[in-house]
N, C-alpha and C positions, 0 to 999 in steps of 0.2 A: 506813493513814496516808500522806499524800503525802510523798514523799521530797524533802527540800530540798537543793539543790545550791549550792555556792559558784559565783559567776559573775563573769566579766569583762564588765561591761556595755558595749555599744557605744552611744555617745552621739554623735549627729551634730554636726558642726562648728557653731560659732556659739554665742552665749549662749542658754542654755535656762533657763526659769523655770517653777516648778511650785508651786502653793499648794493644800494639801488639809487637810481636817479628818479626822484619823484617829480612829476610835472606840476606846474602851477595849478592850484585848485584840487589836487589829489585829496580824496576823502577816505579816511580810515573807516573801518566797519563799526567802530565804536570805542568808547573808553575801555581800558583793559588793565589787568595786572597779571603778574606771574611770580612764581616762586624764585627763579634765578635772579641774580643781579643783572642789570642791563647797563652797558656803557655805550652811549649814543654819541657819535662824532659827526660833525658837519664838515664835510670836505669842501663843499662849494655851495654858494647860495645862502638861503636863510629859511628858518621855519619858526613856528610858534609852538610853545610847549605849555601844557597844563599838567602839573603834577601836584597831587594833594591840593593844598590851598594856595599854590603859587602859579603865576602865569608870567611868562617872559619870552623874549625872542632870542634865538641862537643864530650865530653867523659863522662863516668859515673859520675853522680853527678852534671852535668851541666844543668841549666835551660836557655831557651831563651824565652823572652816575645816578641810576634809579635803584633805590633799595628794593628788597624783596617785598612783594605784595603791595606796592605803592600804586595807587590809581594814576594813570597818565594817558595822555592823548596828544597827538601831534597834528598841527594844521600847516598847510603849505600855501601861504597867502601872498608870498613876495616873489613868485617866479619859481623856476625849477631849482631843486635842491638835491645835491648828491650827499647821501648820508650812509654811514656804516654803523651797524649795531652788533655788539658783542654780548652774548649771554653766557654767564658763568655762575658757578656755585661756590660756596665757602670752601669746599674741599678742593677746588681748583687753585686756591691761593697758597703760596708758600709763606711760612712765618717770617722769613727774612724780607719778603716783599712787603707784607703788611706792616712790618716795623718801620719801613721807610715812608709810609704814607702819612700825611698830616692827621693827627689824632689816632693814628695806628688802627686798631680794630674798629674803633668808633667811627672811623671815616666811612665805613660801608653801611652805617645804620641810618643815614639821612641823605636826602638829595644833595649832590655837590656839583658845582659848576667850576670848570677850570679851562683856561685858554692856552693853546700852544702858540708860541711866537711865530709870526708869519714866516720867518726864515727857515723854520723847522717843519712847517706843515707838509711839505712834499715828502719828508721822511716818514711822517705818520701815514700818508696815503700809500706809500710803498709798503709799509709794514702791514697795513690792513689788506692790501692786495695779496701779500704773501700768506696771510692767514686764510683768506678766502680760497686760494689755490690749494693750501694744505688740507682744508676741510674736504674739498672735492676729491683729493687723492684717496683719503679715507682708508688707508691701510693700517697695519699694526703699529706703525711709527707715528701716525698722525696725531693721536691723542696726546702722547707725551710732548711732541713738538709744539702742538697748539698751547699746551700748558706753559711751556718755556716761553713761547711768543707772547702769551698774556703777561707773564711776569716782566718780560722785557719792556712791553708797552707801558705797564704801570710804573715801573722804575724810571723809564724815560720821562713820563709825565711828572713824577715826583721831583725829578731833577730840574726840568725846564719850564713846566707850566706855571702860569699865574693863577693861584687859587683865589677866586674873587671874594669869597667870604665863607663862613662856616655853613650857612644854609642860604638858599636863593630867595628868601622872602622879599628882599628889597632891591633886587637887581633886575634889569631888563624889563621892568614893569611898563606895559603899554597902556593899561587902564587900571589905575589905582582903586577905583570904586568896585570894579569887578573882582579884583583880588581881595578887597575888603569883604565882599560878599562871600567868597569862597572860604576865607579865613573864619568868618563868623559861623558858617555852617560847620566847619571842622571843630570849632570850639563849643558849639551848642547842639550838636546832633542828637544828644541824649534827651533834650528837652522838646516839648511839643511846639516847635517853632513853625511858622508859616512863611509863605513867600513875602507877605507884608512885613513880617519881622526882619527878614533878610534885607528887604528893600530899604527899610528904615535905617538899618545899620550901614548900608552902602550909600544912602543919600539919594535914592531913586524912588520913583513911583513903582508899584508892583508890576504894572504892564510894561513900563520901560525897562525895568530890570530884567524881566523875562526875555524880552527881545534882545537886549544887549548881552546878557549872559550867554544865551545860545549862540549869538553871532560871534562872540569872542572865544568861548570855550568849547563850542560844538556839542553842548548838551544843555538840557533845561535845568532850572533851579531845583525842581522837585526830583528829577532824575539824579542829579548830583547828590542831593541830600540823602536819597534812598541808597545810593551806592556807598556813601560814607558810612551810613548806619550798618549796611550789610557787611562791609569790610571789617568794621569793629566787631560785629557779631561773629564773623568767621574766626577772627583771632581769639575771641573768648571761648568759642567752641573747642578750639585746639588747646587752650591753656588753662581752662577751668573745668570743674565738674558741676557747675551750676546747671539748673534745669534750662531747657530750651525756652520756656516761657519767661523765666527770670532774665535770661540774656536778651530776649526780644524786647521786654519792657525797659531794661536798662539802656538799650541802644536806641531808644526813641520810638519804638513801634507800640502803638496802642492796641493792636489786634494781633494775637499770636498766629492766627490762621493766615492773615495777610502776610505776616513775616515769613511763614513757611513757604507760601506760594512764591513770594518775591525771591526768597533765597534759592529755591529750586530753579527759577528762571535764570538767575544769574550764574549759579555754580553747577547746574545740571544734576544736583543731588539734594535730597532733603537734608535739613540740619542734622538729623540723627545719623544718616549715612555719611555725611561729611565728617562728623566727629569720629565715626568708626574708622574711616579711611585716612585720617590725619596722622 
């Protein structure tokens, strides 16, 4: 069986647009994160999303905004799903657009879910198609046009979408206990927790939790815990001058050598080189 690795995806600068029809059962290569924001839109069908400690299902007309460096993974369990994905950076946003979003600049700091009314979903599909075509043209006018189209889409959403709540912790939950397990890991990753600890928090036996967590989330409990620890370590490497050993221990790793090996497998760089390149 092919081994799936978590990955920090390298996405080139500029606004990127991708629309695909995913068949039922399509399997992603693994959990991943990336520096740009991601705006994921479901044009038709449905899919399941795991992002940080939340798991929920998206249906036609649903958007999810994924913050920078947030762990996420998509599963296609309910049949074919047509989805569009927009990647953009902070510098691609206009101040006037940001001012119209709920919570303004803070809107982009957390996962957000919002729904386009059914009567307007065709307009969104047309807008996404325009952006895909513009990116393919790729001449000197494409970059400013894509930037304008991004502002238009976000302003359209701010005017017409239903924003379900500030964060998606309690919406679309298909398995409360699995979500509780993921939330427990995110709250206690810095502690020496075990699968048994996570299982007790979720109300499962360890073996049953391992099976159900992988079935629902597409990744094992230990893999998810390691990813969360590495993600926090990467942020600390960028934002503090603390030693690599101090960061490793603070993020829940009891062995600094294991931390360095795991970090390099995930990010393709040693912690030291990651810090230099950040």
